[in-house]
N, C-alpha and C positions, 0 to 999 in steps of 0.2 A: 577572462578573469581565472586565473590560478586558484583554486582552492586550497589550503593546506591540508595535507592525509589526516592530520588530527580532528579538523572539523568534520571530513568525510566519515571517520570512525564514529565520532560523535553522533550524527546522524544515522548511521547505520546501528549501532548499540541502541539509541533512542528507539527505533523501529523494533528491535527486537524484543527489546523491554517491554513495549506494548502490545505485540504480539505475544509474547511468552505470559502474562499478567492479563491480557484480554482489555477489552476496553470497558468493561463493567465499574471498573476502581475509579474511571472518570466522570466528572460531574456532566448533567444532562446530556447523556448518550443517545443519539437518535436511534430510530429504528432502522433495522437492516435496509440496505439500499436507499437511504435517504440522507441528504446533506444537511447539516446542522443549521438551526435558526439563528443560533446567537453568534456573534463574531467570536473567532477563534483568538486565542491571546499567546498561547504557548506551542512549541515544536511537538510536544505530547498530543495537543488538542487536534492539532493538523494530522497526525499518524492516527488517530481515533477517528477523525472524520472520515479519511480515506478509506479505511477500513470499513466503517459503518455502509459505505457506499458499495462496497466489494459483495457482488452477490456469487459465488463460485457456480460454474458450469452444473448443467442437472448431472444425476448420478451415472446416466449411462454414456456421459462424456468425459466422466470424471477420472482420477487416479488418485488412489491413497498415499497422501504424502506429498502431493506434488506443490511446487515450490515455484514460485515465478517472483521476479527481482524488478523493480522499474526505477529508473533515475529521473527525476522532473524537478523543473525548477519553476518557480512563481514571479509573475510581477508584484508589485507593491500591492495591487488593488484584488489580488487572488487569482487572477487569469494566471493560467498556464502560459509560460516563456519557452517558446519554441516546441519541439515535440518531444513527449516522454520517449526514453528508449530503454527497452526489454535489455538486462545484463545478465540475467541467470534464469535458467529453467533447469527443472530436475533433469538430471541425463537418464536418458533410458527411454524418455517418454516419447511416445509416436509423434508423427505430424499431426493426427488429427488431435490428440489429447493438447499439445502445445498450441495449436489453433484455436482450440475451445477456451483455453486460459488467457490467450492474447486477446481473445474477443470480450470476455469477461472482463479484465482490465480494461478495455477500451470503453465498453460500457459504464464502468464503476466512473472512470475519469469525467465521463459526459453527465453523467447524472449527478457528481458534485460541483462540476465547475460552473462558474467561478465559487472559490469561497472566499467566504467574508473573514477578513483579517481586520484585527485593530490596528491603528496606525503604528503601533509601535512593533507590531510583529511583521506586520507589512514591510515595514523599515529594513528590520533584521533578516528577513528570509529573502527579498529580493533578489534575483539573479543567482542564489546560491543552490548549488544542486543537493538534492535530497535522492538518497535510494531508502525504497519502500519494498518490503518482503512481505509476501501474502502467502499463506501456506494454506493448503487444503487438509485439515485435521477431522473431515468428517469420517464417519464409522463406515468403510467402504468395503465391499466383498471383493479383494482381488488378491489371489494367491501370488506370494513373492513380492510383494512390494512393503516397504517400511517407512518409518516416519521419521525423518532425518531431523526434526526440529530441535531436539537436543543435542546431537552429537554433531 
């Protein structure tokens, strides 16, 4: 199924907006590393839930400003459809850094799945690719790295 570029742009833009504003503005935010108890009813809630399930790698394996983007699709019932695909990682990251963030991403998806969708959201998202970007904005002491989130 071909997804129009406009739909992909909206999903990416929503993900960036959720990450830029943080998930605190969304109702019933789950604790870090936990999937939400209530059924999700909006795309913003899906992104917030995925963000809440993500725990970045330990500080010894981290990179300041590291970004990782994953493309994934869901079934109507909230299970993953196919395998998620990493579409972007911060250039210049070492193999060890990339591996630690890939592992953190896989663990987040394992913790979160399956998500609980309302019938309306399940029908709207089923089979459509979503792109989610995770940014490690923790204060890390590494010279020569910058946070590219705003640029």
